[in-house]
C-alpha positions as CSV (number, residue, x, y, z in Angstrom):
1,M,-0.1,0.1,0.0
2,T,1.5,3.5,-1.0
3,Q,1.5,6.2,1.4
4,Q,-0.5,9.3,0.4
5,P,1.8,12.6,0.3
6,M,1.5,14.8,3.3
7,V,-0.7,17.9,2.3
8,L,0.3,21.4,3.6
9,T,-2.3,23.1,5.5
10,P,-3.5,26.7,4.3
11,D,-1.6,28.0,7.7
12,Q,1.5,26.0,6.6
13,V,1.4,27.1,2.9
14,N,1.3,30.9,4.4
15,R,3.8,30.3,6.9
16,Y,6.4,28.6,4.5
17,S,5.4,30.7,1.4
18,R,9.1,32.1,1.1
19,H,10.3,28.5,0.9
20,I,7.5,26.9,-1.5
21,I,8.4,29.7,-3.9
22,M,12.1,28.7,-4.1
23,G,12.5,26.5,-7.0
24,D,14.9,24.3,-5.0
25,V,12.4,23.8,-2.3
26,G,9.1,24.1,-3.3
27,S,6.0,22.4,-1.6
28,K,7.6,18.9,-1.9
29,G,10.7,20.3,-0.1
30,Q,8.7,21.9,2.6
31,R,6.8,18.8,3.0
32,N,10.2,16.9,3.5
33,L,11.2,19.4,6.1
34,L,8.0,18.7,7.9
35,Q,8.7,15.3,8.1
36,A,12.4,15.6,8.9
37,K,14.0,14.9,12.2
38,A,17.1,16.7,13.6
39,L,19.0,16.2,16.8
40,I,20.9,19.1,18.4
41,V,23.6,18.2,21.1
42,G,23.7,21.0,23.3
43,A,21.2,23.8,24.0
44,G,23.9,26.4,24.3
45,G,25.4,29.0,22.3
46,L,25.5,26.9,19.1
47,G,22.5,24.9,19.6
48,S,20.3,27.8,20.3
49,P,20.3,29.5,17.0
50,S,20.3,26.2,15.4
51,A,17.1,24.9,17.1
52,I,15.3,28.3,16.4
53,Y,16.2,28.3,12.7
54,L,15.3,24.6,12.3
55,A,11.8,25.3,13.8
56,L,11.1,28.5,11.9
57,A,12.2,26.5,8.7
58,G,9.7,23.7,9.6
59,V,11.7,20.9,10.4
60,G,9.0,18.5,12.1
61,T,11.0,17.1,15.0
62,I,13.8,18.7,16.8
63,G,15.5,16.4,19.4
64,I,17.8,18.0,21.9
65,V,20.5,16.4,24.2
66,D,21.4,18.7,27.2
67,F,21.6,18.3,30.9
68,D,22.5,21.6,32.0
69,V,20.4,24.4,33.7
70,V,19.9,28.0,32.3
71,E,22.5,30.6,34.2
72,I,22.5,34.4,33.9
73,S,26.0,34.1,32.4
74,N,24.3,32.0,29.4
75,L,22.1,34.8,28.3
76,Q,24.5,37.0,26.2
77,R,25.0,34.2,23.9
78,Q,22.2,31.5,24.3
79,I,19.5,33.2,22.4
80,L,17.2,30.4,23.1
81,H,16.8,31.3,26.7
82,H,15.5,34.1,28.5
83,T,15.9,35.9,31.8
84,S,12.8,34.3,33.0
85,D,14.5,30.9,32.4
86,I,17.2,31.3,34.9
87,G,17.5,28.2,37.0
88,R,15.0,26.0,34.6
89,P,16.6,23.3,32.9
90,K,17.7,24.0,29.3
91,L,15.7,21.5,27.8
92,E,12.4,22.8,29.2
93,S,13.3,26.3,28.2
94,A,14.4,25.1,24.6
95,R,11.1,23.4,24.0
96,D,8.9,26.2,25.4
97,N,10.9,28.9,23.5
98,I,11.0,26.8,20.1
99,N,7.3,26.0,20.4
100,S,6.6,29.8,20.9
101,Y,8.4,30.4,17.5
102,N,6.8,27.3,15.8
103,P,3.8,25.6,18.0
104,D,3.8,22.6,15.2
105,T,7.2,21.5,16.0
106,N,7.7,18.3,18.0
107,V,10.4,18.9,20.4
108,V,12.0,15.6,22.1
109,L,13.8,16.0,25.3
110,H,17.0,13.9,25.9
111,E,17.8,15.1,29.5
112,V,21.0,13.0,29.7
113,R,24.6,13.4,29.3
114,L,25.6,11.6,25.9
115,E,27.6,8.7,26.6
116,S,29.0,5.6,24.5
117,D,26.3,3.7,25.9
118,N,23.4,5.8,24.8
119,A,24.9,8.0,21.8
120,R,24.1,5.5,19.1
121,E,20.5,4.7,20.4
122,I,19.7,8.4,20.5
123,I,21.3,9.4,17.4
124,S,19.8,6.5,15.3
125,Q,16.4,8.2,15.7
126,Y,17.3,11.2,13.8
127,D,17.9,12.2,9.9
128,L,20.6,14.8,10.9
129,V,22.7,15.6,13.8
130,I,24.1,19.0,14.7
131,N,26.6,19.0,17.4
132,G,27.2,22.3,19.5
133,A,29.1,20.4,22.2
134,D,31.7,22.4,24.1
135,N,34.2,19.8,24.6
136,F,36.2,17.6,22.4
137,A,35.1,14.1,24.3
138,T,31.6,14.8,23.2
139,R,32.5,15.8,20.0
140,Y,34.4,12.7,19.1
141,L,31.6,10.9,20.6
142,V,29.1,12.2,18.3
143,N,31.2,11.9,15.4
144,D,31.7,8.4,15.9
145,A,28.1,7.6,16.6
146,C,27.2,9.5,13.5
147,Y,29.6,7.6,11.5
148,L,28.7,4.1,12.7
149,E,24.8,4.9,12.3
150,G,25.6,6.6,8.7
151,K,24.0,9.8,9.8
152,P,24.9,13.4,8.4
153,L,26.8,15.5,11.0
154,V,26.8,19.4,11.0
155,D,29.7,20.1,13.6
156,G,30.0,23.4,14.8
157,S,32.5,25.1,17.1
158,I,33.7,28.6,18.4
159,L,36.7,29.8,20.2
160,I,36.6,33.7,21.3
161,F,35.8,35.2,17.6
162,D,36.7,32.5,15.5
163,G,34.0,30.0,14.4
164,Q,33.8,26.9,12.3
165,A,31.0,24.8,10.8
166,T,31.6,21.7,9.0
167,L,29.3,19.1,7.4
168,F,30.3,15.5,7.3
169,L,28.3,13.1,5.0
170,P,28.2,9.4,5.6
171,G,30.9,7.7,3.8
172,Q,32.8,11.0,2.9
173,G,35.2,11.7,5.7
174,C,34.2,12.6,9.5
175,Y,35.5,14.8,12.2
176,R,38.1,12.2,13.5
177,C,39.2,12.0,9.8
178,L,39.9,15.7,9.9
179,F,41.3,15.8,13.6
180,P,42.6,12.4,14.5
181,E,43.7,13.6,18.0
């Protein structure tokens, strides 16, 4: 039995009209975005704008891995959180603020420290992984799990005023290939 293609609602057509009129996206591409699942590792300085833009673009499911709470020192760079969120778990703040941008976004919370015993299980549920982790151990762990699961990885990093974003596609290299140690 063939599955019927998803039909955009009038509100979705209006919300995503700028994507739909783009030849490289169109309504088919927007439907694909609405059915896509992206995982963000870290709801901090890199994960925050990623989550907002994915929600605004219409990515249907956004998973977030984090186990920290919002602190006042986060607010100058973590745009997903607000003063009223201080003391709350970042995941709860992220979910509420993502849904304020796009209430149709399904936000899946993974309130755990990503470890070797859970990384592949979590990552396997998603189509794309965005790594905003702030330490090398987690960056290598996410890379290795994506490599083994055959998942595309967008890896972001920042140090003072220098930033880097790299896309690693399955079978075409990886973070560990670029930075072996």
